[in-house]
C-alpha positions as CSV (number, residue, x, y, z in Angstrom):
1,X,95.6,-29.9,-109.9
2,X,94.0,-33.0,-111.4
3,X,96.2,-36.2,-112.1
4,X,95.5,-35.9,-115.9
5,X,96.4,-32.3,-116.2
6,X,99.5,-33.1,-113.9
7,X,100.6,-35.7,-116.5
8,X,100.1,-33.4,-119.3
9,X,102.1,-30.6,-117.7
10,X,104.9,-32.7,-116.1
11,X,105.3,-34.7,-119.2
12,X,105.9,-31.6,-121.3
13,X,108.2,-30.1,-118.6
14,X,110.4,-33.2,-118.9
15,X,110.6,-32.7,-122.7
16,X,111.2,-29.1,-122.6
17,X,114.3,-28.1,-124.8
18,X,115.9,-31.4,-124.1
19,X,117.3,-34.1,-126.3
20,X,117.2,-36.9,-123.6
21,X,114.6,-38.0,-120.9
22,X,115.1,-39.0,-117.4
23,X,112.8,-41.1,-115.3
24,X,109.1,-41.0,-115.8
25,X,107.0,-38.7,-113.4
26,X,106.6,-40.0,-110.0
27,X,102.8,-39.3,-109.5
28,X,101.5,-42.0,-107.4
29,X,102.9,-44.7,-105.3
30,X,105.7,-45.9,-107.5
31,X,109.3,-46.4,-106.5
32,X,108.5,-45.4,-102.8
33,X,110.6,-47.5,-100.4
34,X,108.4,-48.6,-97.5
35,X,109.9,-49.4,-93.9
36,X,108.5,-52.9,-93.7
37,X,109.7,-55.5,-91.1
38,X,111.8,-58.3,-92.7
39,X,109.6,-61.2,-92.9
40,X,110.3,-65.0,-92.3
41,X,110.7,-67.3,-95.1
42,X,107.2,-68.4,-95.5
43,X,105.4,-69.5,-98.6
44,X,101.6,-69.5,-99.4
45,X,101.9,-73.2,-99.8
46,X,102.8,-73.3,-96.2
47,X,99.5,-71.6,-95.2
48,X,96.9,-73.4,-97.4
49,X,95.3,-74.9,-94.3
50,X,94.5,-71.4,-92.7
51,X,91.8,-68.9,-93.6
52,X,93.7,-67.1,-96.4
53,X,92.5,-63.4,-97.0
54,X,92.1,-61.8,-100.5
55,X,93.2,-58.2,-100.2
56,X,92.1,-55.4,-102.4
57,X,94.3,-52.1,-102.6
58,X,92.3,-49.0,-102.7
59,X,93.4,-45.5,-103.8
60,X,90.7,-42.9,-102.8
61,X,92.8,-39.7,-104.1
62,X,92.0,-40.4,-107.6
63,X,90.2,-37.4,-109.6
64,X,86.4,-38.0,-108.9
65,X,87.5,-41.2,-106.8
66,X,87.0,-43.9,-109.4
67,X,88.2,-46.7,-107.2
68,X,86.5,-46.7,-103.8
69,X,83.3,-48.0,-105.1
70,X,84.9,-50.4,-107.5
71,X,86.8,-51.8,-104.7
72,X,83.8,-52.1,-102.4
73,X,81.8,-53.8,-105.0
74,X,84.7,-56.2,-106.1
75,X,84.9,-57.1,-102.3
76,X,81.1,-57.9,-102.3
77,X,81.4,-60.1,-105.2
78,X,84.4,-61.9,-103.9
79,X,82.7,-62.4,-100.4
80,X,79.7,-63.6,-102.3
81,X,82.1,-66.2,-104.0
82,X,83.2,-67.4,-100.7
83,X,86.3,-65.3,-100.1
84,X,87.6,-63.6,-96.9
85,X,88.3,-60.1,-98.2
86,X,90.1,-57.1,-96.8
87,X,90.5,-53.8,-98.3
88,X,93.6,-51.7,-97.6
89,X,93.6,-47.9,-98.3
90,X,97.1,-47.2,-99.9
91,X,96.9,-43.2,-99.3
92,X,97.8,-44.3,-95.8
93,X,101.5,-44.1,-95.8
94,X,101.9,-47.2,-93.3
95,X,99.6,-49.5,-95.6
96,X,102.5,-52.0,-96.0
97,X,102.6,-52.6,-92.6
98,X,99.0,-53.7,-92.7
99,X,99.9,-56.3,-95.2
100,X,102.6,-57.5,-92.9
101,X,99.9,-58.1,-90.0
102,X,97.8,-60.1,-92.4
103,X,100.5,-62.3,-93.8
104,X,100.8,-64.7,-90.9
105,X,97.1,-65.8,-91.5
106,X,97.7,-66.2,-95.2
107,X,97.2,-63.9,-98.1
108,X,95.9,-65.6,-101.2
109,X,96.5,-62.9,-103.4
110,X,96.4,-59.2,-103.6
111,X,94.5,-57.3,-106.3
112,X,95.2,-53.6,-107.2
113,X,93.9,-51.2,-109.7
114,X,96.1,-49.9,-112.4
115,X,99.1,-51.2,-110.9
116,X,99.0,-48.7,-107.9
117,X,101.3,-49.9,-105.1
118,X,103.1,-52.3,-107.3
119,X,106.4,-50.6,-107.5
120,X,106.8,-50.2,-103.6
121,X,110.2,-51.7,-102.5
122,X,111.3,-52.6,-98.8
123,X,113.7,-49.7,-97.8
124,X,116.4,-51.9,-95.9
125,X,117.1,-54.3,-98.7
126,X,115.8,-52.5,-101.9
127,X,113.6,-55.5,-102.8
128,X,110.1,-55.5,-104.3
129,X,107.5,-55.7,-101.5
130,X,105.8,-58.4,-103.3
131,X,108.8,-60.7,-103.7
132,X,109.9,-59.9,-100.2
133,X,106.5,-60.9,-98.9
134,X,106.0,-63.7,-101.4
135,X,102.3,-62.6,-102.1
136,X,101.0,-62.8,-105.6
137,X,99.9,-59.4,-106.8
138,X,97.2,-59.1,-109.6
139,X,97.3,-55.9,-111.4
140,X,94.2,-55.0,-113.2
141,X,95.0,-52.3,-115.7
142,X,91.9,-50.3,-117.3
143,X,94.1,-47.8,-118.9
144,X,97.1,-47.7,-121.3
145,X,100.5,-48.4,-119.9
146,X,102.0,-45.2,-121.5
147,X,100.3,-43.1,-119.0
148,X,101.8,-44.4,-115.7
149,X,104.8,-46.5,-117.0
150,X,106.0,-47.2,-113.4
151,X,102.9,-48.7,-112.5
152,X,103.2,-51.4,-115.2
153,X,106.9,-52.1,-115.0
154,X,107.2,-54.4,-112.0
155,X,109.1,-57.6,-112.9
156,X,108.2,-60.2,-110.5
157,X,107.4,-63.9,-110.7
158,X,104.6,-63.0,-108.2
159,X,103.2,-60.3,-110.3
160,X,100.4,-60.7,-113.0
161,X,99.6,-57.8,-115.2
162,X,96.0,-58.0,-116.6
163,X,94.7,-55.5,-119.2
164,X,91.0,-54.9,-120.2
165,X,92.1,-54.1,-123.9
166,X,94.3,-56.3,-126.0
167,X,96.2,-53.3,-127.5
168,X,97.2,-52.2,-124.1
169,X,98.6,-55.8,-123.1
170,X,100.5,-56.0,-126.6
171,X,102.1,-52.4,-125.8
172,X,102.9,-53.7,-122.1
173,X,104.6,-56.9,-123.4
174,X,106.6,-55.0,-125.9
175,X,108.0,-52.5,-123.6
176,X,108.4,-53.9,-120.2
177,X,110.2,-57.0,-119.1
178,X,108.0,-59.9,-117.8
179,X,108.5,-63.1,-116.1
180,X,104.8,-63.7,-117.0
181,X,103.4,-62.1,-120.2
182,X,100.6,-59.6,-119.7
183,X,97.3,-60.8,-120.9
184,X,93.7,-59.6,-121.3
185,X,90.8,-60.1,-119.0
186,X,87.2,-59.1,-119.4
187,X,85.6,-57.3,-116.6
188,X,82.3,-58.7,-115.4
189,X,79.5,-56.5,-114.4
190,X,80.7,-55.4,-111.0
191,X,78.6,-52.4,-110.1
192,X,75.8,-53.2,-107.6
193,X,73.2,-50.3,-107.1
194,X,69.5,-50.1,-106.2
195,X,67.8,-47.4,-108.0
196,X,67.1,-44.5,-105.7
197,X,65.0,-42.2,-107.9
198,X,62.4,-42.4,-110.6
199,X,63.5,-41.8,-114.3
200,X,62.9,-38.3,-115.4
201,X,64.6,-35.7,-117.5
202,X,64.3,-35.4,-121.3
203,X,68.1,-34.9,-122.1
204,X,71.3,-36.9,-122.7
205,X,74.2,-37.1,-120.1
206,X,77.8,-36.9,-121.1
207,X,80.3,-37.2,-118.3
208,X,83.9,-36.6,-119.3
209,X,87.0,-34.6,-118.0
210,X,89.0,-33.3,-120.7
211,X,92.1,-31.3,-121.6
212,X,91.1,-28.8,-124.1
213,X,92.9,-29.9,-127.4
214,X,93.5,-26.3,-128.3
215,X,95.3,-25.6,-125.0
216,X,97.1,-28.8,-125.3
217,X,98.5,-27.8,-128.7
218,X,99.4,-24.5,-127.4
219,X,101.4,-26.2,-124.6
220,X,103.1,-28.4,-127.0
221,X,104.2,-25.4,-129.0
222,X,105.5,-23.5,-126.0
223,X,107.4,-26.5,-124.4
224,X,108.6,-28.6,-127.3
225,X,111.5,-28.2,-129.6
226,X,110.2,-27.6,-133.0
227,X,111.1,-30.9,-134.7
228,X,109.3,-32.7,-131.7
229,X,106.3,-30.2,-131.8
230,X,105.9,-30.9,-135.6
231,X,106.0,-34.7,-135.1
232,X,103.2,-34.4,-132.4
233,X,101.1,-32.0,-134.6
234,X,101.4,-34.5,-137.6
235,X,100.4,-37.5,-135.6
236,X,97.5,-35.5,-134.1
237,X,96.2,-34.4,-137.5
238,X,96.6,-38.0,-138.8
239,X,94.6,-39.5,-135.9
240,X,92.0,-36.8,-136.4
241,X,91.4,-37.7,-140.0
242,X,91.4,-41.4,-139.5
243,X,89.0,-41.2,-136.4
244,X,86.5,-39.3,-138.7
245,X,86.8,-42.0,-141.5
246,X,87.0,-45.5,-139.9
247,X,84.9,-47.6,-137.4
248,X,88.1,-48.1,-135.2
249,X,91.5,-46.7,-135.1
250,X,94.3,-48.3,-133.2
251,X,95.7,-45.3,-131.8
252,X,99.1,-46.6,-130.7
253,X,100.0,-48.4,-134.0
254,X,99.2,-45.1,-135.7
255,X,101.6,-43.2,-133.3
256,X,104.4,-45.6,-133.9
257,X,104.0,-45.3,-137.8
258,X,104.2,-41.6,-137.5
259,X,107.3,-41.7,-135.2
260,X,109.0,-44.0,-137.6
261,X,108.6,-41.4,-140.3
262,X,110.6,-39.0,-138.2
263,X,114.3,-39.0,-137.4
264,X,114.0,-38.1,-133.7
265,X,116.1,-40.5,-131.8
266,X,115.4,-38.9,-128.6
267,X,111.8,-40.1,-128.8
268,X,112.0,-43.3,-130.6
269,X,113.8,-45.4,-128.0
270,X,111.0,-47.8,-126.7
271,X,112.6,-47.9,-123.2
272,X,112.9,-44.3,-122.8
273,X,110.3,-42.3,-120.9
274,X,110.1,-39.7,-123.9
275,X,108.7,-42.7,-125.9
276,X,105.8,-43.4,-123.4
277,X,105.3,-39.7,-123.0
278,X,104.8,-39.2,-126.6
279,X,102.1,-41.9,-126.6
280,X,100.4,-40.6,-123.4
281,X,100.1,-37.1,-124.8
282,X,98.7,-38.2,-128.1
283,X,96.4,-40.5,-126.4
284,X,95.0,-38.1,-124.0
285,X,94.8,-35.7,-126.8
286,X,92.7,-37.7,-129.1
287,X,90.5,-38.9,-126.1
288,X,89.7,-35.2,-125.5
289,X,89.4,-34.5,-129.2
290,X,86.8,-37.3,-129.4
291,X,84.9,-36.0,-126.5
292,X,84.6,-32.4,-128.0
293,X,83.5,-33.9,-131.2
294,X,80.7,-35.8,-129.3
295,X,79.5,-32.5,-127.7
296,X,79.5,-30.9,-131.1
297,X,77.5,-33.6,-132.7
298,X,75.0,-33.0,-129.7
299,X,74.6,-29.3,-130.4
300,X,71.0,-29.8,-131.7
301,X,70.0,-31.8,-128.6
302,X,69.4,-31.3,-124.9
303,X,72.4,-32.6,-123.1
304,X,74.1,-32.1,-119.7
305,X,77.9,-32.3,-119.7
306,X,79.6,-33.2,-116.4
307,X,83.3,-32.7,-116.0
308,X,86.3,-30.2,-116.2
309,X,88.0,-28.8,-119.0
310,X,84.8,-27.5,-120.9
311,X,85.3,-23.7,-120.1
312,X,86.0,-22.7,-123.8
313,X,83.4,-25.0,-125.4
314,X,80.8,-23.8,-123.0
315,X,81.1,-20.1,-123.9
316,X,79.8,-20.9,-127.4
317,X,77.4,-23.7,-126.6
318,X,73.7,-23.4,-127.3
319,X,71.2,-23.1,-124.3
320,X,70.2,-26.6,-124.8
321,X,73.8,-27.8,-123.5
322,X,74.3,-27.3,-119.8
323,X,77.9,-27.7,-118.5
324,X,78.2,-28.9,-114.7
325,X,81.1,-29.8,-112.6
326,X,82.5,-33.3,-112.5
327,X,80.9,-35.6,-109.9
328,X,82.6,-38.4,-107.7
329,X,81.4,-41.8,-108.7
330,X,79.7,-42.3,-105.3
331,X,77.6,-39.1,-106.0
332,X,76.8,-39.5,-109.7
333,X,74.3,-42.5,-109.7
334,X,71.4,-40.0,-110.5
335,X,73.2,-39.2,-114.0
336,X,71.9,-42.6,-115.0
337,X,68.2,-41.8,-114.5
338,X,67.3,-39.5,-117.5
339,X,64.8,-40.7,-120.1
340,X,67.5,-40.5,-123.0
341,X,70.3,-42.0,-121.2
342,X,74.2,-41.4,-121.3
343,X,76.6,-41.0,-124.4
344,X,80.1,-42.5,-123.5
345,X,83.4,-42.4,-125.3
346,X,85.4,-45.6,-124.9
347,X,89.3,-45.3,-124.5
348,X,89.7,-48.4,-126.7
349,X,87.5,-51.1,-128.1
350,X,86.1,-52.3,-124.7
351,X,83.2,-50.8,-122.9
352,X,84.0,-48.1,-120.3
353,X,82.8,-48.3,-116.7
354,X,80.2,-45.6,-117.2
355,X,78.5,-47.9,-119.9
356,X,78.3,-50.8,-117.6
357,X,77.1,-48.7,-114.8
358,X,74.4,-47.5,-117.0
359,X,73.4,-51.1,-117.8
360,X,73.0,-51.8,-114.0
361,X,70.8,-48.8,-113.5
362,X,68.5,-49.6,-116.4
363,X,69.7,-46.7,-118.6
364,X,70.1,-46.3,-122.3
365,X,73.4,-45.7,-123.6
366,X,75.3,-44.9,-126.8
367,X,78.9,-46.0,-126.9
368,X,81.9,-45.7,-128.9
369,X,83.1,-49.3,-128.0
370,X,83.8,-52.0,-130.7
371,X,82.7,-55.5,-129.6
372,X,82.6,-57.4,-132.7
373,X,85.4,-59.5,-131.3
374,X,83.4,-60.4,-128.1
375,X,79.8,-60.8,-129.6
376,X,79.1,-62.3,-132.9
377,X,75.6,-60.9,-133.1
378,X,76.6,-57.2,-132.1
379,X,74.8,-55.9,-135.0
380,X,71.6,-56.5,-133.4
381,X,72.5,-53.7,-130.9
382,X,73.7,-51.3,-133.6
383,X,71.5,-48.7,-132.2
384,X,73.6,-48.6,-129.1
385,X,77.0,-47.9,-130.6
386,X,78.4,-45.1,-132.7
387,X,81.7,-44.1,-134.6
388,X,83.1,-40.7,-135.2
389,X,81.9,-40.4,-138.7
390,X,80.0,-37.1,-139.6
391,X,76.4,-37.1,-138.7
392,X,76.2,-40.7,-137.4
393,X,75.9,-39.8,-133.7
394,X,73.3,-37.3,-134.3
395,X,71.2,-39.6,-136.3
396,X,71.4,-42.3,-133.4
397,X,70.5,-39.5,-130.9
398,X,67.4,-38.6,-133.1
399,X,66.4,-42.1,-132.9
400,X,66.7,-42.1,-129.2
401,X,64.3,-39.2,-128.8
402,X,61.8,-40.7,-131.1
403,X,61.5,-43.7,-128.9
404,X,63.3,-43.7,-125.7
405,X,61.6,-46.7,-124.3
406,X,62.7,-48.9,-127.2
407,X,66.1,-47.7,-126.8
408,X,66.3,-48.4,-123.1
409,X,64.8,-51.9,-123.8
410,X,67.6,-52.8,-126.4
411,X,70.3,-51.6,-123.7
412,X,68.5,-53.7,-121.1
413,X,68.8,-56.9,-123.7
414,X,72.4,-56.1,-124.4
415,X,73.0,-55.9,-120.4
416,X,71.6,-59.1,-120.0
417,X,73.7,-60.6,-122.5
418,X,76.9,-59.0,-121.3
419,X,76.3,-60.4,-117.8
420,X,75.8,-63.8,-119.2
421,X,78.9,-63.6,-121.3
422,X,81.1,-62.1,-118.5
423,X,80.1,-63.7,-115.2
424,X,81.9,-63.0,-112.0
425,X,82.4,-66.7,-111.4
426,X,84.5,-67.2,-114.6
427,X,86.5,-64.0,-113.6
428,X,87.3,-65.2,-110.0
429,X,88.2,-68.5,-111.2
430,X,90.8,-67.1,-113.7
431,X,92.2,-64.9,-110.9
432,X,92.5,-67.7,-108.6
433,X,94.5,-69.8,-111.2
434,X,96.8,-66.8,-112.1
435,X,97.3,-66.2,-108.5
436,X,98.1,-69.9,-107.7
437,X,100.5,-70.1,-110.6
438,X,102.4,-66.9,-109.7
439,X,102.7,-68.2,-106.0
440,X,104.0,-71.5,-107.3
441,X,106.4,-69.8,-109.7
442,X,107.8,-67.5,-107.0
443,X,108.1,-69.9,-104.4
444,X,110.2,-72.3,-106.8
445,X,112.6,-69.6,-107.6
446,X,113.1,-68.3,-104.0
447,X,116.3,-69.6,-102.4
């Protein structure tokens, strides 16, 4: 079962005919207690004269393995920046022991994706691994904190939570206790790939795993008490109407407004798992709804759809639409070589990784991201971005087909501007600064 499917099913199971919710699902390395030797009282300030390491935690078991390439390329960039980098695979149950082995030589900071590994505790004393080892942990979150709350809730002076979207950070600060407030970080262009094949294929590519919205509604109806089901459906209908009418919708603000209109105390407590599950369910629902809307808008165009969850839609699709299984990230570079390029749905305002990868491979793209806060002249690149207003995406696809070379050239120009705006050097310096501050803060508070 995929992680996303497991979230949907297990979230609903925990809500099934109950008025209160217990702990959030334990789907990843979360509250696991590791058998870690008790380390001596040593701080990073004691080790500044040694060759300190940067450690990247990787998790290779994610659906379509999105992290392994990201970890490897992040390591390449940090090495080019002058860091001594080690990648630790956290699917190995003994991975904390590897950290202990590295600690005497000094660890400048540990970087993890989506907070994976952040909630591990030392078994003997029940202390956070990061407080115990006195090592700064930098959590880079590319997804909303409602989906895996346990990976966002570490309260430690050594931990810094960074989010790729401002609304993610706001939610995190509102619902999780912090010594240091979560903040926003803009990811640089991390992907490094050399083109392996010539550009060919007159079709668009849409790569997205979904949970069929109709199937999700059926699960809600089966597994939720009627008042909760009615609230979910009301929120879903509100979101769908807004998405079709506005340039951008702040999903979680709308969900809170919808929740406030219903007298359901079992869901409205912000620190309760049911609250996060409500946000998670509806967020996944509307992402899948947007993806289905994209494929519907592409009905008259040649397109290849890669991902799971498309069985029902594929049955009634025209022959110009071909549905294929999802690809692991390491095996999907050729998806970026078609003449028409990719169509991509962003989970929030920022660019998705697929769009950044398209830029590296010289591909054209159409993205639902909204970047006016980052680029004052974004209107110059209007042909690259779409909303979910009726007919808009179809019109932009038709323009791509009329002149695919011009479309790729515009995408190339934007890629150059993005690289100039978000350079790795600035990213690395900010991480260094945050890690240094976390180390000083933690060491000052340690008895």
